[in-house]
C-alpha positions as CSV (number, residue, x, y, z in Angstrom):
1,M,-2.7,-39.0,30.7
2,P,0.8,-38.9,29.2
3,V,2.0,-35.4,28.3
4,Q,4.1,-35.1,25.2
5,A,7.1,-32.8,25.8
6,R,7.6,-29.9,23.4
7,E,10.8,-30.0,21.5
8,T,13.3,-27.4,22.7
9,I,16.5,-26.2,21.0
10,S,19.3,-23.9,22.2
11,I,19.6,-20.7,20.2
12,T,22.8,-18.6,19.8
13,V,22.1,-14.9,19.7
14,E,24.7,-12.4,18.5
15,K,23.9,-8.7,19.0
16,D,25.3,-5.7,17.2
17,V,27.5,-7.5,14.8
18,P,29.1,-4.9,12.6
19,V,28.6,-5.6,8.9
20,A,30.7,-3.5,6.5
21,M,29.1,-2.3,3.3
22,R,31.1,-1.8,0.2
23,D,31.8,1.9,1.1
24,G,33.0,0.9,4.6
25,T,29.8,1.9,6.5
26,L,29.0,-0.4,9.3
27,L,25.4,-1.6,9.7
28,M,24.6,-3.2,13.1
29,T,23.1,-6.7,12.8
30,D,21.6,-9.3,15.1
31,V,21.9,-13.0,14.4
32,Y,19.7,-15.8,15.8
33,R,20.7,-19.3,14.9
34,P,20.7,-22.8,16.3
35,A,23.5,-23.3,18.8
36,G,26.4,-25.5,18.1
37,E,27.9,-26.6,14.8
38,G,25.9,-26.6,11.6
39,R,25.2,-24.7,8.4
40,Y,21.7,-23.4,7.8
41,P,19.8,-21.4,5.3
42,V,19.5,-17.7,6.3
43,L,16.4,-15.5,6.6
44,L,17.4,-11.8,6.4
45,Q,15.3,-8.8,7.4
46,R,16.6,-5.3,6.9
47,T,14.6,-2.7,8.8
48,P,14.5,1.1,9.4
49,Y,12.2,0.4,12.5
50,N,14.8,-0.9,15.0
51,K,16.1,-4.5,14.9
52,E,15.4,-4.7,18.6
53,L,11.7,-5.1,17.9
54,V,12.2,-8.7,16.7
55,G,9.8,-10.1,19.3
56,L,6.9,-7.7,18.5
57,A,3.8,-8.6,16.4
58,L,4.6,-5.9,13.9
59,V,7.5,-8.0,12.7
60,Q,6.3,-10.5,10.1
61,T,7.3,-14.1,11.0
62,D,8.7,-14.9,14.4
63,A,12.4,-15.2,14.3
64,F,12.5,-17.9,17.0
65,R,9.9,-20.0,15.2
66,A,12.1,-19.8,12.1
67,V,15.2,-20.9,14.1
68,R,13.2,-23.8,15.5
69,R,12.4,-24.7,11.9
70,G,16.1,-24.9,11.0
71,Y,17.0,-21.4,9.8
72,A,19.4,-18.8,10.9
73,V,17.7,-15.4,11.1
74,V,19.6,-12.1,10.6
75,I,18.0,-8.7,11.4
76,Q,19.8,-5.5,10.4
77,D,19.2,-1.8,11.0
78,C,19.2,0.0,7.7
79,R,21.9,2.5,7.0
80,G,21.4,5.6,9.1
81,R,18.8,4.0,11.4
82,Y,19.1,3.3,15.1
83,R,22.4,1.6,15.7
84,S,23.8,1.6,12.2
85,D,26.1,4.2,10.8
86,G,25.7,6.4,7.8
87,E,22.8,8.7,6.6
88,F,19.4,7.3,5.9
89,N,18.4,7.9,2.2
90,P,15.2,5.9,1.7
91,F,15.0,3.4,-1.1
92,L,18.1,4.3,-3.2
93,Q,20.6,3.0,-0.6
94,E,18.8,-0.3,-0.2
95,I,20.0,-1.6,-3.6
96,A,23.7,-1.8,-2.9
97,D,23.3,-2.3,0.9
98,G,20.8,-5.1,0.3
99,Y,23.2,-6.9,-2.1
100,D,26.0,-6.6,0.4
101,A,23.9,-7.8,3.3
102,V,22.7,-10.9,1.4
103,E,26.2,-11.8,0.4
104,W,27.5,-11.4,3.9
105,C,24.8,-13.8,5.1
106,G,25.7,-16.3,2.4
107,A,29.4,-16.3,3.4
108,R,29.1,-17.0,7.1
109,E,30.5,-20.2,8.5
110,W,27.0,-21.1,9.9
111,S,25.3,-20.4,6.5
112,D,24.7,-23.0,3.8
113,G,24.8,-20.2,1.2
114,N,21.0,-20.0,0.6
115,V,19.5,-16.7,1.7
116,G,15.8,-15.5,1.8
117,M,14.4,-12.1,2.8
118,Y,11.2,-11.3,4.5
119,G,9.3,-8.4,6.1
120,T,6.5,-5.9,5.8
121,S,6.1,-2.4,4.3
122,Y,9.4,-0.6,3.9
123,V,11.1,-3.9,4.9
124,G,9.3,-5.3,1.8
125,A,10.9,-2.5,-0.2
126,T,14.4,-3.5,1.0
127,Q,13.7,-7.0,-0.4
128,W,12.7,-5.8,-3.9
129,L,15.5,-3.3,-4.1
130,A,18.0,-6.1,-3.2
131,A,16.4,-8.5,-5.6
132,I,16.8,-6.2,-8.6
133,A,20.6,-6.2,-7.9
134,A,20.5,-10.0,-8.1
135,P,22.9,-11.1,-5.3
136,P,24.0,-14.6,-6.1
137,S,23.1,-16.0,-2.6
138,L,19.5,-14.8,-2.7
139,R,17.0,-17.6,-3.4
140,A,13.5,-16.2,-2.5
141,I,11.8,-13.2,-0.9
142,V,8.5,-12.7,1.0
143,P,7.5,-9.0,0.7
144,A,4.3,-8.2,2.6
145,F,2.1,-5.1,2.2
146,T,4.6,-3.2,0.1
147,A,4.8,-1.2,-3.1
148,S,6.3,-1.5,-6.6
149,D,7.0,2.2,-7.2
150,Y,7.9,4.8,-4.6
151,Y,6.2,7.6,-6.5
152,E,2.9,6.0,-7.5
153,G,1.3,4.2,-4.7
154,W,3.7,5.3,-2.0
155,T,4.4,9.0,-2.0
156,Y,1.8,10.0,-4.6
157,Q,-1.3,8.5,-6.2
158,G,-2.7,9.8,-9.4
159,G,-0.5,12.8,-9.0
160,A,-1.9,13.7,-5.6
161,F,0.4,13.8,-2.6
162,Q,-0.3,11.0,0.0
163,W,-0.4,13.6,2.7
164,G,-2.0,11.4,5.4
165,F,0.5,8.7,4.9
166,M,3.4,11.1,4.8
167,C,2.3,12.8,8.1
168,N,1.6,9.5,9.8
169,W,4.7,7.7,8.6
170,V,7.5,10.3,8.4
171,L,6.6,12.2,11.5
172,P,6.1,9.5,14.1
173,F,8.2,6.7,12.6
174,L,11.1,8.4,10.8
175,T,11.8,11.9,11.9
176,T,11.3,11.1,15.6
177,A,13.9,8.3,15.5
178,D,16.2,10.6,13.5
179,L,15.9,13.3,16.2
180,L,16.7,10.8,19.0
181,R,19.6,9.2,17.1
182,R,21.2,12.5,16.2
183,N,20.9,13.8,19.7
184,E,22.5,10.7,21.1
185,R,25.4,10.7,18.6
186,E,26.0,14.4,18.1
187,G,23.9,16.4,20.5
188,I,21.2,18.8,19.2
189,A,21.3,22.3,20.8
190,D,17.5,22.8,20.5
191,F,16.6,19.1,21.1
192,D,13.9,19.9,23.7
193,A,12.2,22.4,21.5
194,W,12.1,20.0,18.5
195,R,11.0,17.1,20.7
196,D,8.1,19.3,22.1
197,R,7.2,20.5,18.6
198,I,6.9,17.0,17.3
199,I,4.9,15.8,20.3
200,T,2.6,18.7,20.0
201,A,2.1,18.0,16.3
202,L,1.3,14.3,16.9
203,D,-1.1,15.1,19.7
204,A,-2.8,17.6,17.5
205,N,-3.5,15.2,14.7
206,P,-5.6,15.4,12.6
207,E,-5.4,19.2,13.0
208,T,-1.7,19.0,12.1
209,A,-2.7,17.6,8.7
210,K,-4.3,21.0,7.9
211,T,-0.9,22.7,8.0
212,L,-0.4,25.2,5.1
213,P,1.8,25.6,3.4
214,L,2.6,21.9,3.5
215,T,6.3,22.6,4.0
216,D,5.5,24.1,7.5
217,I,5.0,20.6,8.9
218,P,7.4,20.1,11.8
219,I,9.8,17.8,10.0
220,N,13.4,19.1,10.2
221,R,15.1,19.6,6.8
222,D,18.5,18.8,8.2
223,W,17.9,15.3,9.5
224,T,14.9,14.4,7.3
225,P,15.8,16.1,4.0
226,Y,14.3,13.3,1.9
227,F,10.7,14.4,2.8
228,Y,11.2,17.7,1.2
229,E,13.0,16.1,-1.8
230,W,9.9,14.0,-2.4
231,M,7.7,17.1,-2.2
232,A,10.0,18.8,-4.7
233,H,9.5,16.1,-7.3
234,P,5.7,16.0,-7.8
235,S,6.1,14.4,-11.2
236,R,7.4,10.9,-11.8
237,D,10.8,12.1,-13.1
238,S,14.3,10.6,-13.1
239,F,14.5,11.1,-9.3
240,W,11.8,8.5,-8.8
241,Q,12.7,6.2,-11.7
242,E,16.1,5.4,-10.2
243,R,14.5,4.5,-6.9
244,S,11.7,2.4,-8.4
245,I,11.5,-1.3,-9.3
246,E,8.4,-0.8,-11.5
247,E,10.4,-1.1,-14.7
248,R,12.9,-3.6,-13.3
249,H,10.9,-6.7,-12.8
250,D,12.9,-8.3,-15.6
251,Q,16.0,-8.1,-13.3
252,V,14.4,-10.2,-10.6
253,Q,15.8,-13.8,-10.6
254,V,14.1,-15.2,-7.5
255,P,10.4,-16.2,-6.7
256,A,8.4,-14.0,-4.4
257,L,5.5,-14.7,-2.1
258,N,3.5,-11.5,-2.2
259,I,1.2,-10.8,0.8
260,A,-1.4,-8.1,0.3
261,G,-4.6,-6.7,1.7
262,W,-7.7,-5.3,0.1
263,Y,-7.5,-2.3,2.5
264,D,-3.7,-1.9,2.5
265,I,-2.2,1.3,1.3
266,F,0.2,-0.6,-0.9
267,L,-2.4,-3.0,-2.4
268,D,-1.8,-1.8,-6.0
269,G,2.0,-2.1,-5.8
270,S,1.7,-5.6,-4.3
271,L,-0.4,-6.7,-7.3
272,R,1.9,-5.1,-9.8
273,N,4.9,-6.8,-8.2
274,F,3.2,-10.2,-8.6
275,T,2.1,-9.7,-12.2
276,G,5.3,-8.0,-13.2
277,V,7.6,-10.8,-12.0
278,Q,5.2,-13.5,-13.4
279,E,5.4,-11.9,-16.8
280,L,8.9,-10.5,-16.9
281,G,11.0,-12.3,-14.2
282,A,14.5,-13.2,-15.3
283,T,14.2,-16.9,-14.5
284,D,11.7,-19.7,-14.7
285,E,11.8,-19.9,-10.9
286,A,10.8,-16.2,-10.6
287,R,8.1,-16.4,-13.2
288,N,6.5,-19.7,-12.2
289,G,7.4,-19.8,-8.5
290,S,5.9,-16.5,-7.4
291,R,2.7,-16.5,-5.3
292,L,0.0,-14.1,-4.2
293,L,-1.8,-14.2,-0.9
294,L,-4.5,-11.6,-0.7
295,G,-6.8,-11.0,2.3
296,P,-9.3,-8.4,3.6
297,W,-6.6,-6.8,5.6
298,T,-5.3,-3.3,6.4
299,H,-1.6,-2.4,6.8
300,T,-1.2,-4.6,9.9
301,T,1.0,-7.5,10.9
302,P,-0.2,-10.0,11.8
303,P,-3.3,-9.5,9.7
304,L,-6.6,-9.4,11.5
305,A,-10.1,-10.5,10.7
306,Q,-11.3,-7.0,11.7
307,S,-10.9,-4.4,9.0
308,G,-12.1,-1.1,10.2
309,A,-15.7,-1.6,11.4
310,V,-16.2,-4.9,9.6
311,D,-15.3,-8.3,10.9
312,F,-14.8,-10.7,8.0
313,G,-14.9,-13.8,10.2
314,A,-12.4,-15.8,12.1
315,K,-10.9,-17.5,9.1
316,A,-9.8,-14.1,7.7
317,G,-7.4,-13.4,10.5
318,Q,-4.0,-14.8,11.3
319,S,-4.9,-17.1,14.2
320,L,-7.7,-19.1,12.6
321,M,-6.8,-18.9,8.9
322,P,-6.7,-22.1,6.9
323,L,-3.3,-23.6,7.3
324,S,-2.4,-22.8,3.7
325,M,-3.0,-19.1,4.4
326,D,-1.4,-18.8,7.8
327,I,1.1,-16.0,7.3
328,D,3.9,-17.5,9.3
329,G,3.3,-21.0,8.1
330,A,3.0,-19.9,4.5
331,T,6.2,-17.9,4.7
332,L,8.2,-20.7,6.2
333,R,6.7,-23.2,3.7
334,F,7.7,-20.9,0.9
335,F,11.3,-20.8,2.2
336,D,11.3,-24.6,2.8
337,R,10.6,-24.9,-1.0
338,W,13.2,-22.4,-2.3
339,L,15.9,-22.5,0.4
340,K,15.7,-26.2,1.4
341,G,14.4,-27.8,-1.7
342,I,11.4,-29.4,0.0
343,D,8.6,-29.9,-2.5
344,D,5.4,-31.1,-0.7
345,G,3.2,-30.5,-3.7
346,Y,3.8,-26.7,-3.5
347,D,4.6,-26.4,-7.2
348,D,1.3,-28.0,-8.2
349,E,-0.9,-25.6,-6.2
350,P,-2.6,-22.5,-7.8
351,P,-0.4,-19.4,-7.5
352,V,-3.2,-17.1,-6.1
353,Q,-5.1,-17.4,-2.8
354,L,-7.6,-14.5,-2.4
355,F,-10.4,-13.6,0.0
356,V,-13.8,-12.8,-1.5
357,M,-15.5,-10.2,0.7
358,G,-19.3,-10.3,0.9
359,E,-19.1,-14.1,0.7
360,D,-16.2,-14.1,3.1
361,I,-14.4,-17.2,1.7
362,W,-10.9,-18.0,0.6
363,R,-10.5,-19.1,-3.0
364,A,-7.7,-20.5,-5.1
365,E,-7.1,-18.9,-8.5
366,N,-4.8,-19.7,-11.4
367,E,-3.9,-16.1,-12.2
368,W,-4.3,-12.4,-11.5
369,P,-6.3,-10.7,-12.9
370,L,-8.8,-13.4,-13.4
371,A,-9.0,-14.4,-17.0
372,R,-12.7,-15.2,-16.7
373,A,-13.6,-11.7,-15.3
374,V,-15.6,-9.7,-17.9
375,E,-15.0,-5.9,-17.9
376,T,-18.5,-4.4,-17.7
377,G,-19.4,-0.8,-18.0
378,Y,-21.9,0.9,-15.7
379,F,-22.8,4.3,-17.0
380,L,-23.4,7.3,-14.8
381,S,-26.8,8.9,-15.1
382,S,-29.0,11.5,-13.3
383,G,-31.5,14.2,-13.8
384,G,-28.8,16.7,-12.9
385,N,-29.1,16.2,-9.1
386,A,-26.8,13.3,-8.0
387,N,-25.7,15.4,-5.1
388,S,-25.6,13.3,-1.9
389,I,-27.3,10.0,-1.0
390,A,-30.6,11.8,-1.4
391,G,-30.0,12.7,-5.0
392,D,-31.1,11.0,-8.3
393,G,-27.7,9.5,-9.4
394,A,-27.9,6.1,-11.0
395,L,-25.6,3.4,-12.5
396,S,-26.9,1.6,-15.5
397,P,-25.5,-0.8,-18.2
398,D,-27.4,1.3,-20.8
399,A,-25.5,4.1,-22.5
400,P,-27.0,7.6,-21.7
401,G,-28.8,9.9,-24.1
402,D,-29.2,13.6,-23.5
403,E,-28.8,14.3,-19.8
404,R,-28.1,17.3,-17.6
405,P,-24.7,17.3,-16.0
406,D,-24.2,17.2,-12.2
407,V,-22.6,20.2,-10.5
408,F,-21.0,20.6,-7.1
409,L,-18.8,23.1,-5.3
410,Y,-15.4,21.9,-4.2
411,D,-14.1,24.1,-1.4
412,P,-10.7,23.1,-0.1
413,F,-11.6,25.0,3.2
414,H,-14.1,22.2,3.8
415,P,-12.8,19.1,2.1
416,V,-14.6,15.7,2.1
417,P,-13.1,13.8,5.1
418,T,-11.3,10.5,4.7
419,F,-13.4,7.8,6.2
420,G,-11.6,4.4,6.0
421,G,-10.0,2.9,3.0
422,Q,-6.4,1.9,2.1
423,L,-4.6,3.8,4.8
424,C,-1.5,3.8,7.0
425,C,-0.1,4.3,9.7
426,Y,-1.7,6.1,12.6
427,P,-5.1,4.3,13.2
428,S,-6.1,6.5,16.1
429,T,-6.4,9.6,13.8
430,L,-6.8,8.0,10.3
431,P,-8.4,4.6,10.8
432,P,-8.1,2.2,7.8
433,G,-10.5,-0.4,6.5
434,A,-14.2,-0.7,5.9
435,Y,-16.7,1.8,7.3
436,D,-20.3,3.0,6.7
437,Q,-20.0,5.8,4.2
438,R,-23.3,7.5,4.8
439,P,-21.8,10.2,7.0
440,V,-19.8,11.2,3.9
441,E,-22.6,10.7,1.4
442,V,-24.9,13.2,3.0
443,R,-22.7,16.0,1.7
444,P,-23.8,18.0,-1.4
445,D,-20.2,17.9,-2.7
446,V,-20.3,14.1,-2.9
447,L,-22.2,12.8,-6.0
448,V,-23.7,9.3,-5.5
449,Y,-24.6,7.0,-8.4
450,A,-26.1,3.6,-7.6
451,T,-27.7,0.6,-9.4
452,P,-31.2,-0.5,-8.4
453,P,-31.2,-3.4,-5.9
454,L,-29.5,-6.3,-7.6
455,A,-31.7,-9.2,-8.9
456,E,-28.9,-11.7,-8.2
457,D,-25.6,-12.1,-6.5
458,T,-22.9,-10.2,-8.5
459,E,-19.2,-10.7,-8.0
460,V,-16.6,-8.0,-8.7
461,T,-13.1,-9.3,-8.6
462,G,-10.2,-7.4,-10.3
463,P,-9.1,-3.9,-11.2
464,V,-11.7,-1.1,-11.1
465,R,-11.6,2.1,-13.2
466,L,-13.7,5.2,-13.8
467,H,-13.8,7.0,-17.1
468,L,-15.0,10.5,-16.1
469,W,-15.9,13.4,-18.3
470,A,-15.5,16.6,-16.2
471,A,-14.8,20.3,-16.2
472,T,-13.7,22.7,-13.5
473,S,-13.6,26.4,-13.0
474,A,-10.2,26.1,-11.4
475,A,-6.7,26.2,-12.9
476,D,-6.1,22.8,-11.5
477,T,-8.2,20.4,-9.3
478,D,-8.7,16.8,-8.3
479,F,-11.4,14.3,-8.9
480,T,-12.0,11.3,-6.6
481,A,-14.0,8.1,-6.9
482,K,-15.0,5.4,-4.4
483,L,-16.7,2.0,-5.0
484,V,-19.3,1.1,-2.3
485,D,-21.5,-1.9,-1.4
486,V,-24.9,-0.6,-0.3
487,Y,-26.9,-3.0,1.9
488,P,-30.7,-3.2,1.8
489,D,-30.9,-1.2,5.1
490,G,-28.7,1.6,3.6
491,Y,-25.4,0.6,5.2
492,A,-22.7,1.6,2.7
493,R,-19.4,-0.3,2.9
494,N,-16.4,1.2,1.1
495,L,-14.4,-1.2,-1.1
496,T,-11.8,0.8,-2.9
497,D,-11.1,4.3,-4.2
498,G,-8.9,6.5,-6.4
499,I,-7.9,10.0,-7.3
500,I,-6.6,12.0,-10.3
501,R,-4.9,15.4,-10.2
502,A,-6.1,17.2,-13.3
503,R,-2.6,18.3,-14.5
504,Y,-1.6,14.6,-14.5
505,R,-4.6,13.3,-16.5
506,Q,-2.3,12.1,-19.3
507,G,0.3,10.6,-17.1
508,T,2.3,11.5,-14.0
509,D,5.6,12.0,-15.8
510,T,4.7,15.5,-17.1
511,P,2.1,18.0,-15.8
512,R,-0.2,19.3,-18.5
513,P,-2.2,22.4,-17.5
514,I,-5.9,22.5,-18.0
515,T,-8.1,25.3,-19.3
516,P,-10.8,26.3,-16.8
517,G,-14.2,25.4,-18.2
518,E,-13.0,23.0,-20.8
519,V,-14.2,19.4,-20.7
520,Y,-11.6,16.6,-20.3
521,E,-11.8,12.8,-19.9
522,Y,-10.2,11.6,-16.7
523,D,-9.2,8.0,-16.2
524,I,-9.3,7.2,-12.4
525,D,-7.7,4.0,-11.2
526,L,-9.6,2.7,-8.2
527,W,-7.1,-0.2,-7.8
528,A,-8.8,-3.5,-7.2
529,T,-11.1,-5.5,-5.0
530,S,-13.0,-8.8,-4.6
531,N,-16.5,-8.5,-3.3
532,L,-19.8,-10.4,-3.7
533,F,-22.6,-7.9,-4.0
534,R,-25.5,-9.9,-2.6
535,Q,-28.9,-10.0,-4.1
536,G,-30.8,-6.9,-3.0
537,H,-27.6,-4.9,-2.5
538,R,-26.7,-2.0,-4.7
539,I,-23.4,-1.1,-6.4
540,A,-22.7,2.5,-5.7
541,L,-20.1,5.0,-6.8
542,E,-19.1,8.2,-5.0
543,V,-17.5,11.1,-7.1
544,S,-16.0,14.2,-5.5
545,S,-12.8,16.3,-5.5
546,S,-11.2,15.6,-2.1
547,N,-10.4,12.8,0.3
548,F,-8.6,14.6,3.1
549,P,-6.2,14.0,4.8
550,R,-5.5,10.9,2.9
551,F,-4.5,13.1,0.0
552,D,-3.4,16.7,0.1
553,R,-6.1,19.2,-0.7
554,N,-5.8,20.5,-4.2
555,L,-6.0,24.2,-3.5
556,N,-7.3,24.9,-7.0
557,T,-4.6,27.5,-7.7
558,G,-2.5,25.6,-10.2
559,H,0.6,26.5,-8.1
560,E,3.4,24.1,-7.3
561,L,2.9,21.6,-4.5
562,G,3.9,22.5,-0.9
563,A,4.5,26.2,-1.0
564,D,1.0,27.5,-1.3
565,A,-1.4,28.6,1.5
566,E,-4.0,30.2,-0.8
567,M,-7.2,28.3,-1.4
568,R,-9.9,28.9,-4.0
569,P,-13.3,27.2,-4.3
570,A,-14.1,25.6,-7.6
571,I,-17.3,24.7,-9.5
572,Q,-17.0,21.1,-10.7
573,T,-19.2,19.7,-13.5
574,I,-19.6,16.0,-14.2
575,F,-20.9,15.0,-17.7
576,H,-22.8,11.8,-18.6
577,D,-24.4,12.1,-21.9
578,A,-24.2,10.5,-25.3
579,E,-21.1,12.4,-26.3
580,R,-19.4,12.3,-22.9
581,P,-20.5,8.9,-21.4
582,S,-18.9,8.7,-18.0
583,R,-18.7,5.1,-16.9
584,L,-17.5,2.8,-14.2
585,V,-15.8,-0.3,-15.4
586,L,-16.1,-3.4,-13.2
587,P,-14.6,-6.9,-13.6
588,I,-17.7,-9.1,-13.3
589,V,-17.1,-12.8,-12.5
590,A,-19.9,-15.2,-13.5
591,R,-21.2,-17.3,-10.6
């Protein structure tokens, strides 16, 4: 049998090319391109995680595959990271540096002047921050699993500090590299002590997350000052606004392929980026050319079919996805369209591809959120004993009458543990994804409200919100909510969740103190999901006051974030009567 030889090409690799930024700082850069003469479109990745990791799976899109496709690939260490000079100041520095790096790529003798950017997580942030600066050579971006705002949905959520993410990102990924880099370049007198302290903290996780006050976490203020700056700005003030792209989608001139996961920590930001540019983008190409690829994934690259304890089937993962959803293939096809001008019908395809969990299928859609989804209220109800899975909590489309409220004790000494969800980045101690929630739902400080078994399949696809009427005995507190799919055998799979810090109930820009004992309405954003609740399943909602260590414990004192070690229990009262009708709002899609 004749064997067809695989096409091979020669690749030129240039390591540690110094690229000068406008202030003279040199950023070390690696170049991968077809050998010999020629001019090619350029794919740029700017990373704080070490450009030498180009061959590892955590780097979205294989550089060598891209070169074989006819691209030059440029990978750069961000300012202050690994081999690059300067000081690392997350987010803010990436606007000017991103612009300069793009234009450097566009001006090379081996470049045809068309530049795209790609990458995951913070590497996605470097793309958006460059895009709002509108470098002339930039043609398209492919940000995966990344945020739209570096306050809401990155550092904080609903006013609560994303403590689990901060511990599991800053400590192992940022401050550790900062320690090694500074010791190599300058020498650190107490290097061994700091190294041992960090190793001990990582080995002790999740106990390390219990550190109080929060500022006692072993993150050095001298070489990781930004962590303490973030904690010092618990409101979304001008500090955050100048670092964000949330209000700057109208400055984006290029189309974006947004890759997101239902169980990713940056799900909400990915959706906001897509809708923001579709609505406000500065050009027709940005508004009409942007795309959304949304799977049942956690914060992993390449995305896997397994999300937590649930396997969504082979077609949900990278290796056996339909060709139109293959991450590498979709990325390169997007760049073919916008950097090479190859239109193979791409413009005529629906802009959204999403995975419907429960049914476990891919589906094309014309928009996000879905225009045909109907916001439907499910009112909370009970006889005053919704505590735990054994309680009498119910969800009903019928508005409540006179009902007793539900009461529970929130004790920050014994918070409700995080059990799956939209998490990052240390799966051994804080595993993300879908898990059976019954171990959480047996607690008396978790209220559970559920529908009767469904008479027919019911699809929920879109944003989810909870309007909650509540009071607390504390000077400040949190309320949490979680949407759950309950199977006929009792298995309870988490879908999405949210939190609100009481002082930020009217917006995260300004804290507004509460009066203990007074009833307030809280609007809790549970982000979004797509799930088919099968006939016989139940739609369930968990309500509590902690999700730790994903979010920092509200210590119920009303004091400022980070400096407090005092904890006070609080009595929480949830109302669901005619005057205070707490309700879950779900986007129902007719089948």
